[in-house]
Z-matrix of the N, CA and C atoms (Angstrom, degrees):
N
C 1 1.439
C 2 1.512 1 111.28
N 3 1.302 2 115.23 1 -172.35
C 4 1.463 3 121.62 2 -178.26
C 5 1.524 4 111.11 3 -63.59
N 6 1.348 5 117.51 4 -38.38
C 7 1.460 6 120.66 5 -179.80
C 8 1.523 7 111.23 6 -64.60
N 9 1.324 8 116.76 7 -42.60
C 10 1.467 9 120.64 8 179.07
C 11 1.523 10 110.14 9 -63.91
N 12 1.323 11 116.33 10 -42.74
C 13 1.470 12 120.39 11 179.04
C 14 1.524 13 110.55 12 -59.54
N 15 1.328 14 117.21 13 -46.64
C 16 1.460 15 120.54 14 179.87
C 17 1.522 16 111.44 15 -65.03
N 18 1.354 17 117.13 16 -38.69
C 19 1.463 18 120.18 17 179.40
C 20 1.521 19 110.77 18 -62.85
N 21 1.316 20 117.44 19 -44.57
C 22 1.461 21 120.82 20 -179.40
C 23 1.522 22 110.42 21 -66.20
N 24 1.316 23 117.53 22 -43.93
C 25 1.463 24 119.89 23 178.23
C 26 1.518 25 110.91 24 -61.41
N 27 1.335 26 116.93 25 -39.11
C 28 1.460 27 121.07 26 177.71
C 29 1.521 28 110.51 27 -63.70
N 30 1.347 29 116.41 28 -43.55
C 31 1.462 30 120.06 29 -179.97
C 32 1.524 31 111.15 30 -60.28
N 33 1.315 32 116.62 31 -44.37
C 34 1.458 33 120.26 32 -179.53
C 35 1.523 34 110.33 33 -63.99
N 36 1.325 35 116.45 34 -45.63
C 37 1.472 36 119.76 35 179.91
C 38 1.519 37 111.26 36 -60.18
N 39 1.349 38 116.78 37 -46.00
C 40 1.456 39 120.52 38 -177.97
C 41 1.531 40 111.08 39 -66.04
N 42 1.326 41 116.18 40 -49.07
C 43 1.466 42 120.12 41 -175.02
C 44 1.525 43 111.62 42 -64.62
N 45 1.317 44 117.80 43 -33.96
C 46 1.470 45 120.03 44 -178.27
C 47 1.517 46 112.34 45 -70.75
N 48 1.318 47 117.73 46 -16.86
C 49 1.458 48 120.71 47 178.06
C 50 1.522 49 112.47 48 -78.99
N 51 1.332 50 116.29 49 -16.86
C 52 1.466 51 120.72 50 -173.78
C 53 1.519 52 109.56 51 -104.75
N 54 1.308 53 115.93 52 121.24
C 55 1.458 54 120.68 53 177.55
C 56 1.531 55 108.15 54 -114.07
N 57 1.308 56 115.46 55 106.20
C 58 1.470 57 120.74 56 179.30
C 59 1.515 58 107.69 57 -160.68
N 60 1.331 59 117.24 58 144.26
C 61 1.466 60 120.40 59 -176.44
C 62 1.518 61 112.47 60 -66.23
N 63 1.349 62 117.81 61 -18.67
C 64 1.460 63 119.97 62 179.01
C 65 1.529 64 112.61 63 -100.95
N 66 1.325 65 116.97 64 15.62
C 67 1.469 66 121.99 65 171.49
C 68 1.518 67 106.68 66 -118.22
N 69 1.323 68 116.33 67 124.27
C 70 1.460 69 121.10 68 -177.30
C 71 1.528 70 109.77 69 -61.58
N 72 1.326 71 116.43 70 125.28
C 73 1.468 72 120.94 71 -177.89
C 74 1.528 73 111.01 72 -74.38
N 75 1.317 74 114.81 73 134.26
C 76 1.460 75 121.97 74 175.17
C 77 1.518 76 106.64 75 -109.86
N 78 1.338 77 116.32 76 129.38
C 79 1.459 78 120.12 77 -172.14
C 80 1.518 79 114.26 78 -97.71
N 81 1.318 80 117.60 79 -48.94
C 82 1.451 81 118.96 80 -171.88
C 83 1.519 82 110.17 81 -154.80
N 84 1.315 83 116.00 82 163.38
C 85 1.454 84 122.56 83 177.85
C 86 1.521 85 107.80 84 -134.46
N 87 1.331 86 116.69 85 146.32
C 88 1.460 87 119.91 86 179.80
C 89 1.514 88 110.80 87 -155.55
N 90 1.323 89 115.54 88 176.08
C 91 1.462 90 122.18 89 179.47
C 92 1.510 91 109.34 90 -138.24
N 93 1.337 92 115.48 91 141.16
C 94 1.448 93 120.98 92 173.93
C 95 1.520 94 108.87 93 -150.95
N 96 1.321 95 117.07 94 134.69
C 97 1.468 96 121.78 95 179.70
C 98 1.521 97 112.26 96 48.73
N 99 1.325 98 115.84 97 47.10
C 100 1.466 99 122.22 98 178.61
C 101 1.533 100 113.18 99 66.29
N 102 1.324 101 117.50 100 10.97
C 103 1.465 102 121.27 101 177.45
C 104 1.525 103 108.80 102 -108.95
N 105 1.320 104 116.22 103 132.92
C 106 1.455 105 120.20 104 176.82
C 107 1.528 106 108.18 105 -100.93
N 108 1.305 107 116.55 106 144.15
C 109 1.461 108 120.92 107 -178.94
C 110 1.518 109 108.94 108 -146.31
N 111 1.323 110 114.85 109 162.43
C 112 1.465 111 118.91 110 172.48
C 113 1.517 112 109.31 111 -143.78
N 114 1.306 113 114.20 112 156.17
C 115 1.462 114 119.92 113 178.91
C 116 1.521 115 108.64 114 -108.10
N 117 1.313 116 114.36 115 141.71
C 118 1.462 117 119.65 116 -179.32
C 119 1.518 118 109.99 117 -139.81
N 120 1.308 119 114.14 118 168.79
C 121 1.456 120 122.66 119 179.37
C 122 1.525 121 111.06 120 -55.24
N 123 1.322 122 116.40 121 135.79
C 124 1.461 123 121.37 122 174.98
C 125 1.524 124 108.46 123 -81.91
N 126 1.309 125 116.55 124 124.92
C 127 1.462 126 121.85 125 178.42
C 128 1.521 127 107.52 126 -114.38
N 129 1.310 128 116.19 127 120.71
C 130 1.467 129 121.66 128 177.92
C 131 1.523 130 107.93 129 -83.00
N 132 1.319 131 116.37 130 94.46
C 133 1.456 132 119.97 131 -178.34
C 134 1.514 133 110.18 132 172.22
N 135 1.329 134 116.45 133 -143.24
C 136 1.451 135 121.56 134 -177.47
C 137 1.520 136 109.26 135 -153.89
N 138 1.325 137 116.04 136 169.29
C 139 1.462 138 117.76 137 178.03
C 140 1.529 139 109.42 138 -79.27
N 141 1.340 140 115.81 139 160.53
C 142 1.463 141 120.29 140 -175.52
C 143 1.522 142 112.67 141 -63.93
N 144 1.334 143 117.98 142 -32.07
C 145 1.470 144 119.99 143 178.66
C 146 1.524 145 110.30 144 -61.95
N 147 1.327 146 116.19 145 -45.59
C 148 1.463 147 121.02 146 178.79
C 149 1.526 148 110.55 147 -67.07
N 150 1.327 149 115.91 148 -41.78
C 151 1.459 150 122.30 149 -178.86
C 152 1.533 151 111.14 150 -59.39
N 153 1.338 152 116.53 151 -49.38
C 154 1.467 153 120.12 152 -178.22
C 155 1.527 154 110.64 153 -68.33
N 156 1.332 155 117.14 154 -36.65
C 157 1.469 156 119.80 155 176.85
C 158 1.534 157 110.16 156 -61.50
N 159 1.338 158 116.08 157 -34.13
C 160 1.467 159 120.75 158 -177.40
C 161 1.524 160 112.37 159 -80.90
N 162 1.345 161 117.82 160 -43.68
C 163 1.463 162 120.28 161 -172.23
C 164 1.528 163 114.20 162 -103.98
N 165 1.334 164 117.45 163 -15.08
C 166 1.461 165 119.23 164 -177.70
C 167 1.516 166 111.61 165 85.45
N 168 1.321 167 115.30 166 -163.36
C 169 1.468 168 120.20 167 -176.11
C 170 1.522 169 111.20 168 -63.99
N 171 1.332 170 114.03 169 153.71
C 172 1.459 171 120.52 170 -179.65
C 173 1.523 172 109.75 171 -107.28
N 174 1.339 173 117.06 172 150.97
C 175 1.465 174 119.21 173 176.53
C 176 1.529 175 110.48 174 -67.04
N 177 1.331 176 115.65 175 154.48
C 178 1.458 177 121.09 176 -177.06
C 179 1.526 178 112.85 177 -53.82
N 180 1.334 179 117.16 178 -37.85
C 181 1.469 180 119.99 179 -178.06
C 182 1.531 181 110.78 180 -63.01
N 183 1.327 182 116.93 181 -41.07
C 184 1.462 183 121.39 182 179.45
C 185 1.524 184 110.63 183 -69.77
N 186 1.335 185 117.16 184 -40.78
C 187 1.464 186 120.92 185 178.19
C 188 1.531 187 109.86 186 -63.21
N 189 1.333 188 116.43 187 -41.31
C 190 1.470 189 119.80 188 178.84
C 191 1.521 190 110.63 189 -62.89
N 192 1.320 191 117.50 190 -40.92
C 193 1.471 192 120.90 191 179.09
C 194 1.526 193 111.01 192 -64.74
N 195 1.323 194 117.03 193 -44.42
C 196 1.467 195 120.58 194 176.39
C 197 1.530 196 109.39 195 -61.93
N 198 1.321 197 116.39 196 -42.36
C 199 1.463 198 121.02 197 178.90
C 200 1.516 199 112.53 198 -59.98
N 201 1.327 200 117.15 199 -41.94
C 202 1.479 201 120.62 200 177.98
C 203 1.520 202 110.80 201 -61.76
N 204 1.333 203 116.55 202 -44.44
C 205 1.464 204 119.92 203 179.56
C 206 1.528 205 111.22 204 -62.78
N 207 1.334 206 116.45 205 -43.32
C 208 1.462 207 119.82 206 -179.42
C 209 1.525 208 111.58 207 -67.91
N 210 1.327 209 116.90 208 -37.76
C 211 1.475 210 119.96 209 176.40
C 212 1.525 211 110.49 210 -62.02
N 213 1.331 212 116.60 211 -43.59
C 214 1.464 213 120.08 212 179.01
C 215 1.521 214 111.09 213 -62.16
N 216 1.345 215 116.69 214 -41.75
C 217 1.462 216 120.54 215 -179.21
C 218 1.524 217 110.80 216 -66.96
N 219 1.327 218 117.46 217 -43.91
C 220 1.460 219 120.09 218 178.29
C 221 1.520 220 110.80 219 -64.57
N 222 1.327 221 117.25 220 -38.34
C 223 1.463 222 120.03 221 177.95
C 224 1.523 223 110.68 222 -61.35
N 225 1.336 224 117.05 223 -39.23
C 226 1.469 225 120.49 224 177.84
C 227 1.525 226 110.60 225 -63.48
N 228 1.335 227 116.78 226 -42.31
C 229 1.467 228 120.36 227 177.54
C 230 1.521 229 110.62 228 -65.26
N 231 1.327 230 116.07 229 -44.55
C 232 1.462 231 120.20 230 -177.69
C 233 1.528 232 111.39 231 -65.45
N 234 1.336 233 117.52 232 -33.41
C 235 1.477 234 119.61 233 175.96
C 236 1.523 235 111.35 234 -61.61
N 237 1.341 236 116.12 235 -29.20
C 238 1.463 237 120.87 236 176.94
C 239 1.536 238 111.40 237 -85.96
N 240 1.338 239 116.30 238 2.11
C 241 1.455 240 120.45 239 -178.63
C 242 1.513 241 113.40 240 77.80
N 243 1.352 242 117.98 241 19.55
C 244 1.458 243 121.87 242 -175.59
C 245 1.527 244 110.16 243 -107.21
N 246 1.333 245 115.76 244 127.97
C 247 1.456 246 122.44 245 175.63
C 248 1.523 247 108.38 246 -104.89
N 249 1.333 248 117.18 247 132.32
C 250 1.464 249 120.24 248 -176.85
C 251 1.531 250 111.22 249 -72.31
N 252 1.322 251 117.90 250 -51.55
C 253 1.466 252 126.66 251 177.79
C 254 1.521 253 115.63 252 72.47
N 255 1.329 254 119.63 253 -4.40
C 256 1.475 255 119.58 254 -179.48
C 257 1.528 256 110.94 255 -143.32
N 258 1.341 257 115.89 256 39.37
C 259 1.457 258 119.51 257 177.86
C 260 1.523 259 108.73 258 -71.32
N 261 1.333 260 115.87 259 129.19
C 262 1.464 261 122.73 260 178.62
C 263 1.523 262 106.65 261 -160.81
N 264 1.340 263 118.30 262 164.78
C 265 1.467 264 119.76 263 -177.67
C 266 1.528 265 113.88 264 -55.50
N 267 1.321 266 118.02 265 -34.71
C 268 1.464 267 120.61 266 -178.99
C 269 1.527 268 112.61 267 -69.94
N 270 1.337 269 117.07 268 -15.62
C 271 1.467 270 121.35 269 179.23
C 272 1.522 271 112.65 270 -103.44
N 273 1.328 272 116.39 271 14.67
C 274 1.463 273 121.43 272 176.20
C 275 1.520 274 108.19 273 -124.35
N 276 1.311 275 116.72 274 121.06
C 277 1.464 276 121.60 275 177.65
C 278 1.520 277 109.25 276 -95.27
N 279 1.331 278 116.23 277 140.99
C 280 1.461 279 121.14 278 174.27
C 281 1.515 280 107.18 279 -120.90
N 282 1.331 281 116.43 280 127.73
C 283 1.462 282 119.31 281 -176.04
C 284 1.518 283 111.22 282 -92.08
N 285 1.312 284 115.62 283 -177.26
C 286 1.464 285 121.25 284 -174.66
C 287 1.528 286 113.26 285 -67.20
N 288 1.341 287 117.46 286 -15.33
C 289 1.466 288 120.47 287 179.08
C 290 1.522 289 112.26 288 -98.12
N 291 1.352 290 116.85 289 -1.58
C 292 1.457 291 120.52 290 -178.95
C 293 1.519 292 113.98 291 91.97
N 294 1.335 293 117.29 292 2.88
C 295 1.465 294 120.29 293 176.56
C 296 1.522 295 109.14 294 -80.98
N 297 1.333 296 116.01 295 145.06
C 298 1.457 297 120.20 296 -178.91
C 299 1.525 298 111.05 297 -113.29
N 300 1.341 299 114.70 298 156.23
C 301 1.464 300 121.60 299 176.74
C 302 1.522 301 108.37 300 -141.60
N 303 1.335 302 115.21 301 131.16
C 304 1.464 303 121.17 302 175.75
C 305 1.521 304 108.56 303 -81.46
N 306 1.330 305 116.08 304 135.88
C 307 1.462 306 122.21 305 176.81
C 308 1.530 307 109.38 306 -121.91
N 309 1.304 308 115.77 307 -178.66
C 310 1.456 309 125.15 308 169.75
C 311 1.520 310 113.65 309 60.48
N 312 1.313 311 115.07 310 72.32
C 313 1.458 312 120.97 311 172.83
C 314 1.532 313 110.34 312 -92.38
N 315 1.339 314 117.40 313 27.56
C 316 1.455 315 121.91 314 -173.62
C 317 1.516 316 114.79 315 -64.89
N 318 1.352 317 118.47 316 -26.24
C 319 1.455 318 119.06 317 176.42
C 320 1.523 319 110.42 318 -115.76
N 321 1.323 320 115.87 319 17.54
C 322 1.463 321 119.33 320 176.87
C 323 1.522 322 109.32 321 -63.29
N 324 1.326 323 114.81 322 151.21
C 325 1.459 324 120.48 323 178.40
C 326 1.520 325 108.93 324 -134.18
N 327 1.324 326 114.60 325 162.03
C 328 1.448 327 120.39 326 173.54
C 329 1.515 328 108.67 327 -84.79
N 330 1.333 329 115.55 328 135.25
C 331 1.458 330 120.31 329 179.16
C 332 1.531 331 109.80 330 -53.46
N 333 1.335 332 115.71 331 138.48
C 334 1.453 333 119.82 332 177.11
C 335 1.512 334 114.19 333 80.55
N 336 1.347 335 117.09 334 12.08
C 337 1.468 336 119.34 335 -178.13
C 338 1.523 337 112.48 336 -86.44
N 339 1.326 338 116.00 337 12.03
C 340 1.465 339 119.43 338 177.19
C 341 1.511 340 111.63 339 116.79
N 342 1.317 341 115.92 340 -167.32
C 343 1.464 342 121.62 341 179.70
C 344 1.525 343 108.05 342 -80.47
N 345 1.315 344 115.56 343 119.28
C 346 1.463 345 120.04 344 -174.32
C 347 1.515 346 110.03 345 -123.78
N 348 1.321 347 115.95 346 59.23
C 349 1.455 348 120.21 347 -177.27
C 350 1.517 349 110.22 348 -105.01
N 351 1.322 350 115.17 349 168.93
C 352 1.456 351 120.74 350 176.30
C 353 1.511 352 114.07 351 76.90
N 354 1.343 353 117.42 352 7.47
C 355 1.461 354 120.67 353 -178.98
C 356 1.521 355 107.84 354 -122.09
N 357 1.320 356 115.93 355 133.12
C 358 1.453 357 121.60 356 -179.07
C 359 1.510 358 108.60 357 146.88
N 360 1.315 359 116.22 358 -170.69
C 361 1.461 360 120.99 359 178.41
C 362 1.522 361 108.75 360 -98.89
N 363 1.334 362 118.44 361 119.67
C 364 1.463 363 119.62 362 177.50
C 365 1.524 364 110.11 363 -52.04
N 366 1.312 365 115.67 364 138.53
C 367 1.455 366 120.58 365 -176.78
C 368 1.512 367 112.70 366 96.38
N 369 1.335 368 118.35 367 -19.62
C 370 1.468 369 121.79 368 177.08
C 371 1.523 370 111.56 369 -121.42
N 372 1.333 371 116.31 370 6.32
C 373 1.458 372 120.48 371 -178.72
C 374 1.515 373 110.34 372 -86.06
N 375 1.324 374 115.67 373 135.98
C 376 1.455 375 121.18 374 175.73
C 377 1.523 376 109.21 375 -68.60
N 378 1.341 377 117.77 376 156.06
C 379 1.466 378 119.92 377 -178.98
C 380 1.529 379 113.58 378 -52.68
N 381 1.330 380 116.72 379 -36.99
C 382 1.467 381 118.17 380 -178.72
C 383 1.525 382 112.76 381 -69.43
N 384 1.338 383 117.71 382 -21.70
C 385 1.463 384 120.24 383 176.63
C 386 1.523 385 111.57 384 -72.49
N 387 1.320 386 116.62 385 -17.24
C 388 1.458 387 121.07 386 -178.30
C 389 1.523 388 112.20 387 -92.68
N 390 1.339 389 117.01 388 -6.90
C 391 1.458 390 120.97 389 -177.25
C 392 1.517 391 110.25 390 -97.68
N 393 1.285 392 116.60 391 125.04
C 394 1.461 393 121.13 392 179.26
C 395 1.524 394 110.09 393 -63.72
N 396 1.323 395 115.89 394 128.85
C 397 1.459 396 121.01 395 175.71
C 398 1.512 397 115.09 396 84.87
N 399 1.343 398 118.31 397 -4.12
C 400 1.460 399 120.21 398 178.94
C 401 1.519 400 109.91 399 -78.81
N 402 1.324 401 116.53 400 159.59
C 403 1.454 402 121.00 401 178.59
C 404 1.523 403 110.18 402 -99.43
N 405 1.306 404 115.96 403 145.85
C 406 1.460 405 121.08 404 173.61
C 407 1.526 406 108.60 405 -98.04
N 408 1.328 407 115.43 406 161.76
C 409 1.464 408 120.53 407 -177.43
C 410 1.525 409 108.55 408 -150.33
N 411 1.316 410 115.16 409 -174.75
C 412 1.464 411 120.24 410 175.28
C 413 1.528 412 110.98 411 -57.20
N 414 1.309 413 116.35 412 -31.19
C 415 1.468 414 120.77 413 -179.08
C 416 1.525 415 111.72 414 -68.49
N 417 1.328 416 116.84 415 -21.94
C 418 1.463 417 120.53 416 174.12
C 419 1.522 418 109.60 417 -64.19
N 420 1.331 419 117.01 418 -43.50
C 421 1.468 420 121.06 419 176.61
C 422 1.522 421 111.43 420 -66.05
N 423 1.346 422 117.57 421 -34.67
C 424 1.467 423 120.33 422 179.20
C 425 1.536 424 110.93 423 -64.49
N 426 1.316 425 116.36 424 -36.39
C 427 1.461 426 120.57 425 177.00
C 428 1.526 427 110.30 426 -60.38
N 429 1.333 428 116.35 427 -49.20
C 430 1.467 429 120.24 428 178.92
C 431 1.526 430 110.87 429 -62.13
N 432 1.325 431 117.02 430 -38.52
C 433 1.467 432 120.67 431 176.58
C 434 1.529 433 110.22 432 -60.10
N 435 1.327 434 116.89 433 -42.94
C 436 1.466 435 120.34 434 177.49
C 437 1.518 436 111.69 435 -58.64
N 438 1.344 437 117.22 436 -41.03
C 439 1.466 438 120.72 437 178.42
C 440 1.526 439 111.72 438 -65.09
N 441 1.332 440 116.42 439 -41.50
C 442 1.469 441 120.02 440 178.59
C 443 1.529 442 109.95 441 -60.56
N 444 1.327 443 117.31 442 -47.92
C 445 1.465 444 120.88 443 -178.24
C 446 1.534 445 110.97 444 -66.55
N 447 1.314 446 117.11 445 -36.74
C 448 1.465 447 121.66 446 176.76
C 449 1.524 448 109.84 447 -58.07
N 450 1.325 449 115.77 448 -48.02
C 451 1.473 450 119.34 449 -179.50
C 452 1.519 451 112.08 450 -63.71
N 453 1.335 452 117.33 451 -36.39
C 454 1.459 453 119.84 452 177.80
C 455 1.525 454 110.53 453 -65.42
N 456 1.333 455 116.90 454 -36.86
C 457 1.468 456 120.78 455 -179.35
C 458 1.527 457 112.42 456 -69.69
N 459 1.343 458 116.52 457 -38.68
C 460 1.470 459 118.48 458 -176.81
C 461 1.527 460 112.72 459 -95.69
N 462 1.337 461 117.35 460 -15.62
C 463 1.460 462 120.77 461 172.97
C 464 1.509 463 115.78 462 85.50
N 465 1.315 464 117.25 463 14.25
C 466 1.467 465 118.96 464 178.64
C 467 1.518 466 109.27 465 -162.91
N 468 1.324 467 114.35 466 161.33
C 469 1.458 468 119.58 467 172.47
C 470 1.520 469 106.96 468 -69.96
N 471 1.306 470 116.57 469 135.50
C 472 1.459 471 118.76 470 -167.32
C 473 1.506 472 114.75 471 -107.10
N 474 1.328 473 118.33 472 -4.56
C 475 1.453 474 119.50 473 -178.87
C 476 1.514 475 108.59 474 -159.21
N 477 1.320 476 115.14 475 164.08
C 478 1.462 477 118.95 476 -178.99
C 479 1.516 478 112.42 477 -117.58
N 480 1.317 479 117.17 478 -6.55
C 481 1.458 480 119.54 479 179.49
C 482 1.521 481 108.53 480 -141.53
N 483 1.325 482 116.22 481 140.34
C 484 1.468 483 121.54 482 -174.12
C 485 1.525 484 112.39 483 -56.43
N 486 1.340 485 118.26 484 -33.88
C 487 1.462 486 120.09 485 -175.66
C 488 1.522 487 111.78 486 -61.68
N 489 1.336 488 117.94 487 -30.35
C 490 1.460 489 119.92 488 -175.98
C 491 1.523 490 112.54 489 -77.56
N 492 1.324 491 118.20 490 -10.48
C 493 1.453 492 119.49 491 -178.06
C 494 1.525 493 111.31 492 -65.58
N 495 1.324 494 117.42 493 -25.98
C 496 1.458 495 119.91 494 -179.27
C 497 1.521 496 111.60 495 -65.22
N 498 1.319 497 116.78 496 -13.48
C 499 1.460 498 120.73 497 -178.07
C 500 1.525 499 111.84 498 -111.88
N 501 1.325 500 117.38 499 18.26
C 502 1.465 501 119.32 500 178.92
C 503 1.520 502 109.79 501 -66.25
N 504 1.323 503 117.19 502 127.36
C 505 1.461 504 119.34 503 176.32
C 506 1.528 505 110.21 504 -77.20
N 507 1.315 506 118.28 505 157.58
C 508 1.470 507 119.49 506 175.81
C 509 1.529 508 110.15 507 -55.97
N 510 1.330 509 117.59 508 142.27
C 511 1.474 510 120.37 509 -178.82
C 512 1.527 511 113.45 510 -53.61
N 513 1.340 512 117.28 511 -33.40
C 514 1.470 513 120.29 512 -177.63
C 515 1.517 514 112.64 513 -65.93
N 516 1.340 515 117.79 514 -15.72
C 517 1.460 516 119.95 515 176.50
C 518 1.528 517 111.59 516 -85.48
N 519 1.335 518 115.90 517 -7.21
C 520 1.469 519 121.14 518 -179.26
C 521 1.526 520 111.16 519 -107.92
N 522 1.345 521 116.01 520 -40.67
C 523 1.463 522 121.46 521 -178.10
C 524 1.528 523 109.51 522 -132.96
N 525 1.316 524 115.88 523 160.01
C 526 1.463 525 121.39 524 179.47
C 527 1.526 526 110.58 525 -89.58
N 528 1.317 527 115.19 526 160.32
C 529 1.463 528 121.28 527 169.51
C 530 1.515 529 115.68 528 79.22
N 531 1.336 530 118.24 529 22.11
C 532 1.465 531 120.67 530 178.97
C 533 1.530 532 109.10 531 -85.32
N 534 1.319 533 115.90 532 128.73
C 535 1.457 534 120.84 533 178.38
C 536 1.535 535 109.75 534 -63.35
N 537 1.341 536 118.66 535 125.32
C 538 1.466 537 120.73 536 -175.75
C 539 1.541 538 113.42 537 -61.56
N 540 1.315 539 117.11 538 -38.05
C 541 1.461 540 119.60 539 179.83
C 542 1.528 541 111.31 540 -66.35
N 543 1.331 542 116.41 541 -42.55
C 544 1.460 543 120.44 542 177.44
C 545 1.527 544 109.84 543 -63.68
N 546 1.320 545 116.66 544 -41.78
C 547 1.455 546 120.16 545 179.00
C 548 1.527 547 111.27 546 -60.24
N 549 1.337 548 117.70 547 -41.76
C 550 1.469 549 120.72 548 178.22
C 551 1.520 550 111.10 549 -60.54
N 552 1.333 551 116.60 550 -42.69
C 553 1.468 552 120.94 551 179.76
C 554 1.524 553 110.64 552 -63.30
N 555 1.338 554 116.46 553 -45.32
C 556 1.465 555 121.15 554 -178.59
C 557 1.532 556 110.11 555 -63.39
N 558 1.326 557 117.41 556 -46.35
C 559 1.460 558 120.15 557 -177.64
C 560 1.531 559 111.46 558 -67.94
N 561 1.328 560 117.39 559 -32.58
C 562 1.466 561 119.62 560 175.96
C 563 1.531 562 110.49 561 -67.24
N 564 1.334 563 116.42 562 -39.02
C 565 1.472 564 119.70 563 177.21
C 566 1.531 565 111.24 564 -62.25
N 567 1.324 566 116.73 565 -24.82
C 568 1.471 567 121.40 566 -178.81
C 569 1.532 568 112.79 567 -92.39
N 570 1.323 569 117.69 568 12.02
C 571 1.469 570 120.04 569 177.61
C 572 1.525 571 109.58 570 -59.96
N 573 1.337 572 117.21 571 130.87
C 574 1.470 573 119.61 572 178.59
C 575 1.521 574 112.66 573 -60.55
N 576 1.322 575 116.60 574 -34.48
C 577 1.469 576 121.36 575 178.41
C 578 1.518 577 108.39 576 -87.27
N 579 1.335 578 116.33 577 118.62
C 580 1.466 579 119.96 578 -175.77
C 581 1.521 580 112.00 579 -60.11
N 582 1.319 581 118.81 580 -26.86
C 583 1.464 582 121.43 581 -179.54
C 584 1.527 583 111.67 582 -66.22
N 585 1.328 584 117.23 583 -20.72
C 586 1.472 585 121.42 584 -178.75
C 587 1.522 586 113.61 585 -91.32
N 588 1.345 587 117.66 586 -3.17
C 589 1.463 588 120.13 587 -175.89
C 590 1.515 589 111.23 588 -80.64
């Protein structure tokens, strides 16, 4: 429908503004027989949700490396004034060499474009995304990044509703061998108050 067409066009416009090796490149958009489509970079690999389901938890060193790549990619988007708003394992591809790429900028917005709450994937939304009339910021993406890294450390999705995230225990209380410095960074990213992230 019209909403899907606008969402895809928005995704292409947003993604094409970001040039970074950890952001999946989008090349072109077109329409045929009332169907809209776009072409993007081929990534030989799988999304992080599938990857973690297949291999289980990752060692702290690997999670830190993935975290660095995702931070760099988000920083590139944020420099363009673009907020992703829907970062989750299913929207991150990992290739055969261990490099990651963020995809799906379909609900991305430009910073300062107004109140952009209530949109995202339940369970990965920052507390401010759940408040009517609140503003989202770069720190909203950092919250989702913290959730992604948390899941990589413990090897599974840890909750089914956003409200329960406020009670997530430190990963080291669930699994052994978590780097304390990485754990501090992840738990800080999960601060309910965006000013503390």
